[in-house]
C-alpha beads as a LAMMPS data file, in Angstrom:
LAMMPS data file: protein, C-alpha beads

225 atoms
224 bonds

1 atom types
1 bond types

-500.0 500.0 xlo xhi
-500.0 500.0 ylo yhi
-500.0 500.0 zlo zhi

Masses

1 110.0

Atoms # bond

1 1 1 0.093 0.282 0.170
2 1 1 1.342 3.387 -0.909
3 1 1 2.948 5.222 1.958
4 1 1 0.554 8.053 3.052
5 1 1 3.614 9.616 5.211
6 1 1 7.137 9.950 4.454
7 1 1 9.541 11.276 6.867
8 1 1 13.149 11.439 5.789
9 1 1 16.311 12.491 7.615
10 1 1 14.394 14.611 10.037
11 1 1 16.140 16.427 12.810
12 1 1 15.037 19.101 15.181
13 1 1 16.330 20.731 18.182
14 1 1 15.418 23.912 20.903
15 1 1 17.167 26.451 22.326
16 1 1 17.276 27.461 25.662
17 1 1 19.111 30.343 25.942
18 1 1 22.049 29.424 24.179
19 1 1 22.020 25.837 24.661
20 1 1 20.755 23.771 21.823
21 1 1 18.939 20.661 23.081
22 1 1 18.687 17.999 20.067
23 1 1 15.467 16.445 20.316
24 1 1 15.057 14.487 16.964
25 1 1 18.329 12.812 15.258
26 1 1 17.864 12.273 11.294
27 1 1 14.717 10.280 11.463
28 1 1 13.257 8.713 8.621
29 1 1 10.528 6.153 7.947
30 1 1 6.948 5.590 6.284
31 1 1 3.542 5.128 7.297
32 1 1 1.173 3.172 4.705
33 1 1 -1.936 4.597 3.945
34 1 1 -4.984 3.840 6.374
35 1 1 -2.702 1.985 8.903
36 1 1 -2.589 2.582 12.906
37 1 1 0.764 3.739 14.024
38 1 1 1.934 3.764 17.686
39 1 1 4.897 6.166 19.008
40 1 1 6.141 4.890 22.082
41 1 1 9.173 5.654 24.524
42 1 1 10.315 7.394 27.300
43 1 1 9.290 10.869 28.579
44 1 1 11.636 13.625 26.849
45 1 1 12.431 10.829 23.779
46 1 1 10.953 13.053 20.968
47 1 1 7.457 11.620 20.381
48 1 1 5.267 14.175 21.112
49 1 1 7.686 16.953 18.671
50 1 1 7.699 14.038 15.829
51 1 1 4.146 14.064 15.961
52 1 1 4.015 17.624 15.863
53 1 1 6.056 17.786 12.840
54 1 1 3.814 15.290 10.857
55 1 1 0.981 17.353 11.554
56 1 1 2.321 20.441 10.527
57 1 1 2.404 22.416 13.652
58 1 1 5.736 22.320 14.085
59 1 1 8.834 22.311 11.367
60 1 1 12.148 20.218 11.292
61 1 1 15.364 22.116 11.456
62 1 1 16.291 19.098 8.310
63 1 1 14.819 16.887 6.229
64 1 1 11.596 16.364 4.645
65 1 1 7.819 15.367 5.457
66 1 1 5.710 14.451 2.907
67 1 1 1.698 13.626 3.853
68 1 1 -0.598 13.129 1.324
69 1 1 1.462 13.772 -1.686
70 1 1 2.113 17.245 0.111
71 1 1 5.599 18.517 1.070
72 1 1 4.533 20.224 4.159
73 1 1 8.122 21.754 4.919
74 1 1 8.109 23.664 1.863
75 1 1 4.659 25.458 2.653
76 1 1 4.462 29.061 3.784
77 1 1 2.552 29.495 7.137
78 1 1 -1.237 30.484 5.565
79 1 1 -0.594 27.538 3.371
80 1 1 0.127 25.333 6.173
81 1 1 -2.319 26.332 8.014
82 1 1 -4.869 25.638 5.467
83 1 1 -3.630 22.353 4.534
84 1 1 -3.750 21.414 8.301
85 1 1 -7.329 22.549 8.546
86 1 1 -8.420 20.399 5.809
87 1 1 -5.715 17.270 6.185
88 1 1 -5.330 16.995 10.046
89 1 1 -7.984 15.822 12.972
90 1 1 -6.138 16.710 16.223
91 1 1 -6.715 14.141 19.568
92 1 1 -5.168 15.322 22.935
93 1 1 -4.874 14.088 26.317
94 1 1 -6.664 17.080 27.941
95 1 1 -9.866 17.213 25.211
96 1 1 -9.363 20.899 25.041
97 1 1 -13.124 21.413 24.424
98 1 1 -14.432 24.935 24.813
99 1 1 -16.375 24.770 28.331
100 1 1 -18.968 27.446 27.495
101 1 1 -19.848 25.723 24.161
102 1 1 -22.153 22.701 23.948
103 1 1 -20.935 19.380 22.380
104 1 1 -22.418 20.401 19.189
105 1 1 -20.659 23.517 18.846
106 1 1 -17.263 22.044 19.562
107 1 1 -17.636 19.982 16.845
108 1 1 -19.069 22.528 14.673
109 1 1 -16.153 24.837 15.370
110 1 1 -13.328 23.310 12.600
111 1 1 -16.170 23.521 10.102
112 1 1 -16.425 27.494 10.555
113 1 1 -13.501 27.712 8.422
114 1 1 -15.155 26.019 5.705
115 1 1 -17.419 26.922 2.846
116 1 1 -20.222 24.503 4.003
117 1 1 -23.845 26.033 4.622
118 1 1 -25.530 25.896 8.274
119 1 1 -27.150 22.610 7.046
120 1 1 -24.490 21.193 5.491
121 1 1 -22.273 21.537 8.941
122 1 1 -25.151 20.353 10.827
123 1 1 -25.237 16.897 9.006
124 1 1 -21.546 16.738 9.354
125 1 1 -21.644 17.488 13.130
126 1 1 -24.593 15.068 13.417
127 1 1 -22.995 12.662 11.455
128 1 1 -19.607 12.747 13.620
129 1 1 -21.435 12.400 16.942
130 1 1 -23.419 9.362 15.912
131 1 1 -19.994 7.566 15.123
132 1 1 -18.456 8.314 18.553
133 1 1 -22.073 7.256 20.190
134 1 1 -23.203 10.713 21.718
135 1 1 -25.597 12.518 19.158
136 1 1 -28.069 12.101 22.209
137 1 1 -25.754 14.508 24.215
138 1 1 -25.070 17.341 21.616
139 1 1 -26.654 19.883 23.819
140 1 1 -24.816 19.023 26.689
141 1 1 -21.770 21.072 27.519
142 1 1 -18.374 20.067 28.806
143 1 1 -19.038 19.940 32.400
144 1 1 -21.841 17.452 32.199
145 1 1 -20.066 14.986 30.705
146 1 1 -17.558 12.564 32.266
147 1 1 -14.234 12.404 30.943
148 1 1 -14.773 9.413 28.500
149 1 1 -17.134 11.535 26.970
150 1 1 -15.587 14.943 26.558
151 1 1 -12.755 12.730 24.997
152 1 1 -15.140 11.639 22.495
153 1 1 -16.466 14.677 21.704
154 1 1 -13.161 15.571 21.087
155 1 1 -12.680 12.641 18.795
156 1 1 -15.962 14.122 16.889
157 1 1 -14.516 17.271 16.287
158 1 1 -11.510 15.907 15.272
159 1 1 -13.279 14.013 12.235
160 1 1 -15.861 16.062 11.579
161 1 1 -14.115 17.652 8.586
162 1 1 -13.202 14.102 7.285
163 1 1 -9.576 14.640 7.261
164 1 1 -6.679 12.370 5.596
165 1 1 -4.880 11.915 9.182
166 1 1 -5.741 11.852 12.871
167 1 1 -3.102 12.251 15.234
168 1 1 -3.529 11.421 18.628
169 1 1 -0.937 12.688 21.797
170 1 1 -1.305 10.382 24.752
171 1 1 -5.654 10.363 23.875
172 1 1 -6.242 7.709 27.049
173 1 1 -3.567 9.537 29.328
174 1 1 -6.371 11.512 31.360
175 1 1 -8.838 8.554 31.426
176 1 1 -9.750 5.438 33.828
177 1 1 -9.389 2.123 32.399
178 1 1 -13.051 1.826 31.013
179 1 1 -13.232 5.089 29.295
180 1 1 -9.718 4.046 27.593
181 1 1 -10.957 1.237 26.518
182 1 1 -13.876 2.820 24.902
183 1 1 -11.590 5.431 23.233
184 1 1 -9.264 2.941 21.868
185 1 1 -12.261 0.898 20.653
186 1 1 -13.354 3.743 18.889
187 1 1 -10.006 4.936 17.516
188 1 1 -9.518 1.387 16.250
189 1 1 -13.233 1.394 14.552
190 1 1 -12.447 4.716 12.928
191 1 1 -9.106 2.801 11.512
192 1 1 -10.409 -0.403 10.318
193 1 1 -14.028 0.682 9.840
194 1 1 -13.400 4.394 8.216
195 1 1 -9.857 3.702 6.901
196 1 1 -8.341 6.565 8.756
197 1 1 -4.809 6.679 9.119
198 1 1 -3.721 7.621 13.026
199 1 1 -0.598 8.295 14.228
200 1 1 -0.926 8.134 18.194
201 1 1 1.623 8.501 20.950
202 1 1 1.428 6.533 24.013
203 1 1 3.552 5.352 26.842
204 1 1 0.705 2.425 27.656
205 1 1 1.476 -0.432 26.333
206 1 1 -2.369 -1.298 26.178
207 1 1 -3.051 1.391 24.292
208 1 1 -0.151 0.452 21.591
209 1 1 -1.782 -2.915 21.077
210 1 1 -4.813 -1.874 19.029
211 1 1 -1.982 0.152 16.749
212 1 1 -0.706 -2.425 13.606
213 1 1 2.300 -0.760 13.936
214 1 1 4.811 0.348 16.946
215 1 1 7.676 2.269 16.515
216 1 1 10.132 3.481 19.418
217 1 1 11.844 6.520 19.766
218 1 1 14.814 6.838 22.501
219 1 1 16.884 9.805 22.991
220 1 1 15.442 11.713 19.512
221 1 1 16.557 8.162 17.772
222 1 1 14.070 5.680 15.850
223 1 1 14.848 2.167 17.125
224 1 1 14.830 -0.357 14.561
225 1 1 12.476 -3.038 14.654

Bonds

1 1 1 2
2 1 2 3
3 1 3 4
4 1 4 5
5 1 5 6
6 1 6 7
7 1 7 8
8 1 8 9
9 1 9 10
10 1 10 11
11 1 11 12
12 1 12 13
13 1 13 14
14 1 14 15
15 1 15 16
16 1 16 17
17 1 17 18
18 1 18 19
19 1 19 20
20 1 20 21
21 1 21 22
22 1 22 23
23 1 23 24
24 1 24 25
25 1 25 26
26 1 26 27
27 1 27 28
28 1 28 29
29 1 29 30
30 1 30 31
31 1 31 32
32 1 32 33
33 1 33 34
34 1 34 35
35 1 35 36
36 1 36 37
37 1 37 38
38 1 38 39
39 1 39 40
40 1 40 41
41 1 41 42
42 1 42 43
43 1 43 44
44 1 44 45
45 1 45 46
46 1 46 47
47 1 47 48
48 1 48 49
49 1 49 50
50 1 50 51
51 1 51 52
52 1 52 53
53 1 53 54
54 1 54 55
55 1 55 56
56 1 56 57
57 1 57 58
58 1 58 59
59 1 59 60
60 1 60 61
61 1 61 62
62 1 62 63
63 1 63 64
64 1 64 65
65 1 65 66
66 1 66 67
67 1 67 68
68 1 68 69
69 1 69 70
70 1 70 71
71 1 71 72
72 1 72 73
73 1 73 74
74 1 74 75
75 1 75 76
76 1 76 77
77 1 77 78
78 1 78 79
79 1 79 80
80 1 80 81
81 1 81 82
82 1 82 83
83 1 83 84
84 1 84 85
85 1 85 86
86 1 86 87
87 1 87 88
88 1 88 89
89 1 89 90
90 1 90 91
91 1 91 92
92 1 92 93
93 1 93 94
94 1 94 95
95 1 95 96
96 1 96 97
97 1 97 98
98 1 98 99
99 1 99 100
100 1 100 101
101 1 101 102
102 1 102 103
103 1 103 104
104 1 104 105
105 1 105 106
106 1 106 107
107 1 107 108
108 1 108 109
109 1 109 110
110 1 110 111
111 1 111 112
112 1 112 113
113 1 113 114
114 1 114 115
115 1 115 116
116 1 116 117
117 1 117 118
118 1 118 119
119 1 119 120
120 1 120 121
121 1 121 122
122 1 122 123
123 1 123 124
124 1 124 125
125 1 125 126
126 1 126 127
127 1 127 128
128 1 128 129
129 1 129 130
130 1 130 131
131 1 131 132
132 1 132 133
133 1 133 134
134 1 134 135
135 1 135 136
136 1 136 137
137 1 137 138
138 1 138 139
139 1 139 140
140 1 140 141
141 1 141 142
142 1 142 143
143 1 143 144
144 1 144 145
145 1 145 146
146 1 146 147
147 1 147 148
148 1 148 149
149 1 149 150
150 1 150 151
151 1 151 152
152 1 152 153
153 1 153 154
154 1 154 155
155 1 155 156
156 1 156 157
157 1 157 158
158 1 158 159
159 1 159 160
160 1 160 161
161 1 161 162
162 1 162 163
163 1 163 164
164 1 164 165
165 1 165 166
166 1 166 167
167 1 167 168
168 1 168 169
169 1 169 170
170 1 170 171
171 1 171 172
172 1 172 173
173 1 173 174
174 1 174 175
175 1 175 176
176 1 176 177
177 1 177 178
178 1 178 179
179 1 179 180
180 1 180 181
181 1 181 182
182 1 182 183
183 1 183 184
184 1 184 185
185 1 185 186
186 1 186 187
187 1 187 188
188 1 188 189
189 1 189 190
190 1 190 191
191 1 191 192
192 1 192 193
193 1 193 194
194 1 194 195
195 1 195 196
196 1 196 197
197 1 197 198
198 1 198 199
199 1 199 200
200 1 200 201
201 1 201 202
202 1 202 203
203 1 203 204
204 1 204 205
205 1 205 206
206 1 206 207
207 1 207 208
208 1 208 209
209 1 209 210
210 1 210 211
211 1 211 212
212 1 212 213
213 1 213 214
214 1 214 215
215 1 215 216
216 1 216 217
217 1 217 218
218 1 218 219
219 1 219 220
220 1 220 221
221 1 221 222
222 1 222 223
223 1 223 224
224 1 224 225
């Protein structure tokens, strides 16, 4: 199957005062379309940095990143923002829902940047909330939902634009075991049934078991399987 993600010779450092702190060193790998990849490694190994580079949130110092046929490193900030809005759905550890908006309004947010009509937005939102099993909670506010339900709303928000790629940063890290299992089952369904390519950062071996490919980072180096 054709790779949807190609990372080639990517390195990234950050600066603290006058000190350079290497985070990623000469990373190369590919992810086939429709795959579910888990990135594992100890704290500080560069997992989230690599995820952010793939998602176009950050830029490498060196190397190329091609996602769905686009060299995202070559895009200027405006085009990169437009590319992210179209191609990437984000799932975070702490949900990042806006507390004064209902579940429906939170899921609708990414669609407000599109040319969809109000009716089309409603169809997208209701479909996404149905997929995650929360259509009956669309008028609830985040404080009226459990942690697992909040994360499902966040996943609905991530898929409402039908993105090419889902990136998940410790999506079960703030959940109890039962809620975590529900979220992992949902991600697995999105991958198998809806053919979504998923890249997930996790430190939890149980979560990684849901992925088809597991890659390990250690001190900025991608370990060979």
